[in-house]
C-alpha positions as a Markdown table, in Angstrom:
| # | Residue | x | y | z |
|---|---|---|---|---|
| 1 | Met | 0.0 | 0.0 | 0.0 |
| 2 | Thr | 1.4 | 3.4 | -1.0 |
| 3 | Thr | 1.8 | 6.2 | 1.5 |
| 4 | Leu | -1.1 | 8.1 | -0.2 |
| 5 | Ala | -3.4 | 5.2 | 0.3 |
| 6 | Leu | -2.4 | 5.0 | 3.9 |
| 7 | Lys | -3.2 | 8.7 | 4.3 |
| 8 | Leu | -6.6 | 8.3 | 2.6 |
| 9 | Val | -7.6 | 5.2 | 4.6 |
| 10 | Leu | -6.0 | 5.3 | 8.0 |
| 11 | Thr | -6.5 | 9.0 | 8.9 |
| 12 | Pro | -10.3 | 9.2 | 8.5 |
| 13 | Ser | -10.7 | 5.7 | 10.1 |
| 14 | Val | -8.9 | 6.8 | 13.2 |
| 15 | Met | -10.8 | 10.1 | 13.4 |
| 16 | Val | -14.2 | 8.5 | 13.0 |
| 17 | Gly | -13.4 | 5.8 | 15.6 |
| 18 | Ala | -12.2 | 8.3 | 18.2 |
| 19 | Thr | -15.3 | 10.5 | 17.6 |
| 20 | Leu | -17.7 | 7.6 | 18.0 |
| 21 | Ala | -16.0 | 6.5 | 21.2 |
| 22 | Gly | -16.1 | 10.0 | 22.6 |
| 23 | Arg | -19.9 | 10.2 | 21.9 |
| 24 | Arg | -20.4 | 6.9 | 23.7 |
| 25 | Trp | -18.5 | 7.8 | 26.9 |
| 26 | Gly | -18.6 | 11.6 | 27.1 |
| 27 | Gly | -16.7 | 14.8 | 26.4 |
| 28 | Ala | -13.8 | 14.2 | 28.7 |
| 29 | Val | -13.2 | 10.8 | 27.1 |
| 30 | Ser | -13.4 | 12.5 | 23.7 |
| 31 | Gly | -10.7 | 14.9 | 24.6 |
| 32 | Trp | -8.7 | 12.2 | 26.2 |
| 33 | Leu | -8.8 | 10.1 | 23.0 |
| 34 | Ile | -7.9 | 13.1 | 20.8 |
| 35 | Gly | -4.9 | 13.6 | 23.0 |
| 36 | Leu | -3.4 | 10.5 | 21.4 |
| 37 | Pro | -1.3 | 11.3 | 18.3 |
| 38 | Leu | -4.1 | 10.1 | 16.1 |
| 39 | Thr | -3.2 | 12.4 | 13.2 |
| 40 | Ser | 0.3 | 13.6 | 13.9 |
| 41 | Gly | 1.5 | 10.0 | 14.6 |
| 42 | Pro | 0.5 | 8.7 | 11.1 |
| 43 | Leu | 2.0 | 11.9 | 9.7 |
| 44 | Ala | 5.3 | 11.2 | 11.3 |
| 45 | Phe | 5.2 | 7.7 | 9.9 |
| 46 | Tyr | 4.5 | 9.0 | 6.4 |
| 47 | Leu | 7.4 | 11.5 | 6.8 |
| 48 | Ala | 9.8 | 8.7 | 7.8 |
| 49 | Leu | 8.8 | 6.8 | 4.6 |
| 50 | Asp | 8.9 | 9.8 | 2.3 |
| 51 | His | 11.8 | 12.0 | 3.8 |
| 52 | Gly | 13.8 | 9.6 | 5.9 |
| 53 | Arg | 14.2 | 8.8 | 9.6 |
| 54 | Arg | 16.3 | 11.8 | 10.6 |
| 55 | Phe | 13.7 | 14.2 | 9.2 |
| 56 | Ala | 10.9 | 12.4 | 10.9 |
| 57 | Ala | 12.9 | 12.4 | 14.2 |
| 58 | Arg | 13.3 | 16.2 | 14.0 |
| 59 | Thr | 9.5 | 16.4 | 13.3 |
| 60 | Ala | 8.9 | 14.3 | 16.4 |
| 61 | Ala | 10.9 | 16.9 | 18.5 |
| 62 | Gly | 8.7 | 19.6 | 17.0 |
| 63 | Ser | 5.6 | 17.7 | 17.8 |
| 64 | Leu | 6.8 | 17.2 | 21.4 |
| 65 | Ser | 7.4 | 20.9 | 21.9 |
| 66 | Gly | 4.0 | 21.5 | 20.3 |
| 67 | Ala | 2.4 | 19.9 | 23.3 |
| 68 | Ile | 3.4 | 23.0 | 25.3 |
| 69 | Ala | 1.5 | 25.1 | 22.7 |
| 70 | Glu | -1.5 | 22.8 | 23.1 |
| 71 | Val | -1.4 | 23.6 | 26.8 |
| 72 | Ala | -1.5 | 27.3 | 25.9 |
| 73 | Phe | -4.5 | 26.6 | 23.7 |
| 74 | Cys | -6.4 | 24.9 | 26.5 |
| 75 | Leu | -5.7 | 27.6 | 29.0 |
| 76 | Gly | -6.6 | 30.3 | 26.5 |
| 77 | Tyr | -9.9 | 28.7 | 25.8 |
| 78 | Gly | -10.7 | 27.8 | 29.4 |
| 79 | Leu | -9.8 | 31.3 | 30.8 |
| 80 | Thr | -12.1 | 33.0 | 28.3 |
| 81 | Ala | -14.9 | 30.4 | 27.9 |
| 82 | Arg | -17.3 | 32.6 | 29.8 |
| 83 | His | -17.2 | 35.1 | 26.9 |
| 84 | Gly | -18.6 | 32.6 | 24.4 |
| 85 | Trp | -17.1 | 30.0 | 22.1 |
| 86 | Arg | -16.0 | 32.4 | 19.4 |
| 87 | Val | -14.0 | 34.6 | 21.7 |
| 88 | Ala | -12.6 | 31.5 | 23.5 |
| 89 | Leu | -11.6 | 29.8 | 20.3 |
| 90 | Ala | -10.0 | 32.9 | 18.9 |
| 91 | Thr | -8.0 | 33.5 | 22.1 |
| 92 | Ala | -7.0 | 29.8 | 22.3 |
| 93 | Ser | -5.7 | 29.9 | 18.7 |
| 94 | Ala | -3.8 | 33.1 | 19.3 |
| 95 | Ala | -2.2 | 31.6 | 22.5 |
| 96 | Phe | -1.3 | 28.5 | 20.5 |
| 97 | Ala | 0.3 | 30.6 | 17.7 |
| 98 | Ala | 2.3 | 32.7 | 20.2 |
| 99 | Ala | 3.6 | 29.6 | 22.1 |
| 100 | Ala | 4.4 | 27.8 | 18.8 |
| 101 | Ala | 6.3 | 30.9 | 17.5 |
| 102 | Ala | 8.3 | 31.1 | 20.7 |
| 103 | Leu | 9.1 | 27.4 | 20.6 |
| 104 | Gln | 10.1 | 27.5 | 17.0 |
| 105 | Ala | 12.7 | 30.2 | 17.9 |
| 106 | Leu | 14.3 | 28.1 | 20.6 |
| 107 | Pro | 17.7 | 26.5 | 19.7 |
| 108 | Leu | 16.7 | 23.0 | 20.5 |
| 109 | Gly | 19.2 | 21.6 | 18.0 |
| 110 | Thr | 19.0 | 18.5 | 15.9 |
| 111 | Asp | 21.5 | 16.2 | 17.6 |
| 112 | Leu | 18.8 | 13.8 | 19.0 |
| 113 | Pro | 18.1 | 12.4 | 21.5 |
| 114 | Val | 20.0 | 14.7 | 23.9 |
| 115 | Pro | 17.8 | 17.8 | 23.4 |
| 116 | Leu | 14.7 | 15.7 | 24.1 |
| 117 | Leu | 15.5 | 15.2 | 27.8 |
| 118 | Pro | 15.0 | 18.9 | 29.0 |
| 119 | Leu | 12.2 | 19.3 | 26.5 |
| 120 | Leu | 10.4 | 16.2 | 27.8 |
| 121 | Ala | 10.6 | 17.5 | 31.3 |
| 122 | Ala | 9.3 | 20.9 | 30.2 |
| 123 | Val | 6.3 | 19.3 | 28.5 |
| 124 | Ile | 5.4 | 17.2 | 31.6 |
| 125 | Leu | 5.6 | 20.3 | 33.8 |
| 126 | Ala | 3.5 | 22.3 | 31.3 |
| 127 | Leu | 0.8 | 19.6 | 31.3 |
| 128 | Ala | 0.7 | 19.4 | 35.1 |
| 129 | Gly | 0.5 | 23.2 | 35.3 |
| 130 | Gly | -2.2 | 23.3 | 32.7 |
| 131 | Leu | -4.3 | 20.8 | 34.6 |
| 132 | Arg | -3.9 | 22.9 | 37.7 |
| 133 | Leu | -4.7 | 26.3 | 36.1 |
| 134 | Leu | -7.5 | 25.3 | 33.9 |
| 135 | Pro | -10.8 | 26.5 | 35.5 |
| 136 | Arg | -13.1 | 24.0 | 37.1 |
| 137 | Pro | -16.6 | 25.2 | 36.1 |
| 138 | Val | -19.1 | 25.0 | 38.9 |
| 139 | Glu | -22.1 | 24.2 | 36.6 |
| 140 | Arg | -22.5 | 20.8 | 34.9 |
| 141 | Ala | -22.8 | 20.4 | 31.2 |
| 142 | Ala | -26.3 | 20.4 | 29.7 |
| 143 | Val | -27.9 | 17.4 | 28.1 |
| 144 | Ala | -26.1 | 16.3 | 25.0 |
| 145 | Val | -27.6 | 17.3 | 21.6 |
| 146 | Arg | -27.7 | 14.9 | 18.7 |
| 147 | Pro | -25.1 | 15.9 | 16.2 |
| 148 | Pro | -26.1 | 16.5 | 12.5 |
| 149 | Arg | -25.8 | 13.6 | 10.0 |
| 150 | Trp | -22.9 | 15.2 | 8.1 |
| 151 | Asp | -20.8 | 15.5 | 11.3 |
| 152 | Leu | -18.7 | 12.3 | 11.0 |
| 153 | Ala | -18.1 | 12.8 | 7.2 |
| 154 | Ala | -17.0 | 16.4 | 7.8 |
| 155 | Arg | -14.5 | 15.4 | 10.5 |
| 156 | Ala | -13.0 | 12.6 | 8.4 |
| 157 | Val | -12.6 | 14.9 | 5.4 |
| 158 | Ala | -11.0 | 17.7 | 7.5 |
| 159 | Ala | -8.6 | 15.2 | 9.2 |
| 160 | Thr | -7.5 | 13.8 | 5.9 |
| 161 | Cys | -7.1 | 17.2 | 4.2 |
| 162 | Ala | -5.0 | 18.4 | 7.2 |
| 163 | Val | -2.6 | 15.4 | 6.9 |
| 164 | Leu | -2.3 | 15.7 | 3.1 |
| 165 | Ala | -1.6 | 19.4 | 3.3 |
| 166 | Leu | 1.1 | 19.1 | 6.0 |
| 167 | Ala | 2.7 | 16.2 | 4.2 |
| 168 | Ala | 2.8 | 18.1 | 0.9 |
| 169 | Val | 4.5 | 21.2 | 2.4 |
| 170 | Ala | 6.8 | 19.4 | 4.9 |
| 171 | Ala | 9.9 | 19.6 | 2.8 |
| 172 | Thr | 9.3 | 23.3 | 2.3 |
| 173 | Ile | 8.6 | 24.6 | 5.8 |
| 174 | Gly | 11.1 | 22.2 | 7.6 |
| 175 | Ala | 10.8 | 19.4 | 10.1 |
| 176 | Arg | 10.4 | 21.3 | 13.3 |
| 177 | Leu | 7.7 | 23.7 | 12.0 |
| 178 | Thr | 5.9 | 20.7 | 10.4 |
| 179 | Gly | 5.9 | 19.0 | 13.8 |
| 180 | Leu | 4.5 | 22.1 | 15.5 |
| 181 | Leu | 1.7 | 22.6 | 13.0 |
| 182 | Ala | 0.8 | 18.9 | 13.1 |
| 183 | Val | -0.2 | 19.2 | 16.7 |
| 184 | Tyr | -2.5 | 22.2 | 16.4 |
| 185 | Pro | -5.6 | 20.8 | 18.2 |
| 186 | Leu | -7.9 | 21.1 | 15.2 |
| 187 | Tyr | -10.2 | 18.4 | 16.3 |
| 188 | Ser | -10.3 | 19.4 | 19.9 |
| 189 | Ala | -11.0 | 22.9 | 18.8 |
| 190 | Val | -14.0 | 21.7 | 16.7 |
| 191 | Leu | -15.2 | 19.4 | 19.5 |
| 192 | Ala | -14.8 | 22.1 | 22.2 |
| 193 | Ala | -16.6 | 24.8 | 20.2 |
| 194 | Phe | -19.4 | 22.4 | 19.3 |
| 195 | Ala | -19.8 | 21.3 | 22.9 |
| 196 | His | -19.6 | 24.9 | 24.1 |
| 197 | Arg | -22.3 | 26.1 | 21.7 |
| 198 | Leu | -24.7 | 23.4 | 22.5 |
| 199 | Gln | -24.0 | 22.5 | 26.1 |
| 200 | Gly | -22.2 | 25.5 | 27.6 |
| 201 | Pro | -18.6 | 26.3 | 28.7 |
| 202 | Ala | -18.6 | 23.5 | 31.3 |
| 203 | Ala | -18.7 | 20.9 | 28.5 |
| 204 | Ala | -16.0 | 22.5 | 26.6 |
| 205 | Ile | -13.7 | 22.9 | 29.6 |
| 206 | Gly | -14.3 | 19.3 | 30.6 |
| 207 | Leu | -13.3 | 18.1 | 27.1 |
| 208 | Leu | -10.1 | 20.2 | 27.2 |
| 209 | Arg | -9.2 | 18.8 | 30.6 |
| 210 | Gly | -9.5 | 15.4 | 29.2 |
| 211 | Leu | -7.3 | 16.5 | 26.3 |
| 212 | Leu | -4.5 | 17.5 | 28.8 |
| 213 | Val | -4.7 | 14.1 | 30.5 |
| 214 | Gly | -4.5 | 12.4 | 27.1 |
| 215 | Leu | -1.5 | 14.5 | 26.1 |
| 216 | Phe | 0.7 | 12.6 | 28.6 |
| 217 | Ser | 0.5 | 9.6 | 26.3 |
| 218 | Phe | 1.2 | 11.9 | 23.3 |
| 219 | Thr | 4.3 | 13.0 | 25.2 |
| 220 | Ala | 5.4 | 9.4 | 25.8 |
| 221 | Phe | 4.9 | 8.6 | 22.1 |
| 222 | Tyr | 7.1 | 11.4 | 20.8 |
| 223 | Gly | 9.7 | 11.2 | 23.5 |
| 224 | Val | 10.3 | 7.5 | 22.7 |
| 225 | Leu | 10.0 | 8.1 | 18.9 |
| 226 | Gly | 12.4 | 11.0 | 18.8 |
| 227 | Ser | 15.0 | 9.1 | 20.9 |
| 228 | Leu | 14.9 | 5.8 | 18.9 |
| 229 | Leu | 13.9 | 6.6 | 15.3 |
| 230 | Val | 17.4 | 7.3 | 13.9 |
| 231 | Arg | 19.1 | 4.6 | 16.1 |
| 232 | Thr | 16.8 | 1.6 | 15.8 |
| 233 | Gly | 14.9 | 2.1 | 12.5 |
| 234 | Thr | 11.3 | 3.0 | 11.6 |
| 235 | Gly | 9.5 | -0.2 | 12.7 |
| 236 | Pro | 11.1 | -0.7 | 16.1 |
| 237 | Ala | 10.9 | 3.0 | 16.9 |
| 238 | Phe | 7.2 | 3.3 | 16.1 |
| 239 | Gly | 6.4 | 0.0 | 17.8 |
| 240 | Ser | 8.1 | 1.2 | 21.0 |
| 241 | Ala | 6.5 | 4.6 | 20.8 |
| 242 | Ile | 3.0 | 3.1 | 20.4 |
| 243 | Ala | 3.6 | 0.7 | 23.3 |
| 244 | Ala | 4.8 | 3.6 | 25.5 |
| 245 | Ala | 1.8 | 5.7 | 24.6 |
| 246 | Leu | -0.7 | 2.9 | 25.3 |
| 247 | Val | 0.8 | 2.2 | 28.7 |
| 248 | Val | 0.6 | 5.8 | 29.7 |
| 249 | Gln | -2.9 | 6.2 | 28.3 |
| 250 | Ala | -4.1 | 3.2 | 30.3 |
| 251 | Gly | -2.5 | 4.6 | 33.4 |
| 252 | Ser | -4.3 | 7.9 | 32.9 |
| 253 | Leu | -7.7 | 6.3 | 33.0 |
| 254 | Arg | -7.9 | 6.7 | 36.8 |
| 255 | Ser | -7.2 | 10.5 | 36.5 |
| 256 | Leu | -9.8 | 10.6 | 33.7 |
| 257 | Arg | -12.5 | 9.1 | 36.0 |
| 258 | Arg | -11.8 | 11.8 | 38.6 |
| 259 | Leu | -12.4 | 14.4 | 35.9 |
| 260 | Ala | -15.7 | 12.9 | 34.6 |
| 261 | Pro | -18.0 | 14.9 | 36.9 |
| 262 | Ala | -16.6 | 18.1 | 35.5 |
| 263 | Ala | -17.1 | 17.1 | 31.9 |
């Protein structure tokens, strides 16, 4: 199967599966699932096949630093959610862009895996701080509203287009910027805005809190991938990264259950 076929089949399948699971178990679970590298992970795999392991390893470092920008997104949304979903989404996107620009300017270097160690610690501290600072809404989310029929198809198309576009421009914009852009929380933004509009700010903040919990597995994935990709090869590195992400994701279930009442 060609990389184009993988992009056209795997990306929408993963997105639809995560969306359906989130609908079944609630907003926090939806955010928790989207925290997994469901789109950026396949993108890193495609980049390893198309541009080589070293390029993909640098992209992994960019994606890992991008988790800090995702924390900025969640805080920007949560702290302004009371002003409505439009203001919150615009503020969150601006916060993500500012954080991503600052991270892009940092001299992380390309001599992996040494730069990943302080970066990994910074991401973990940012996630812990984000969970602490994100507001806990006092009201509960309203009753869920049935989504429109076109919702699943629209999300699948958007996810596939995002992956195809990033893969197409990767060689032009560079590995680190590709990694950063790959982790813009597009699907979380859509889910949060939709929940906010129909159920109120409590639902959106609950989803974003679940996202922050899920990003710990994202961090494990890219920490392992960036460290091993050049040294061990594509298959072993991705296998180890997926295993690490699943272990961390399973361990975060307990934290997710504590967050469920706020979702």
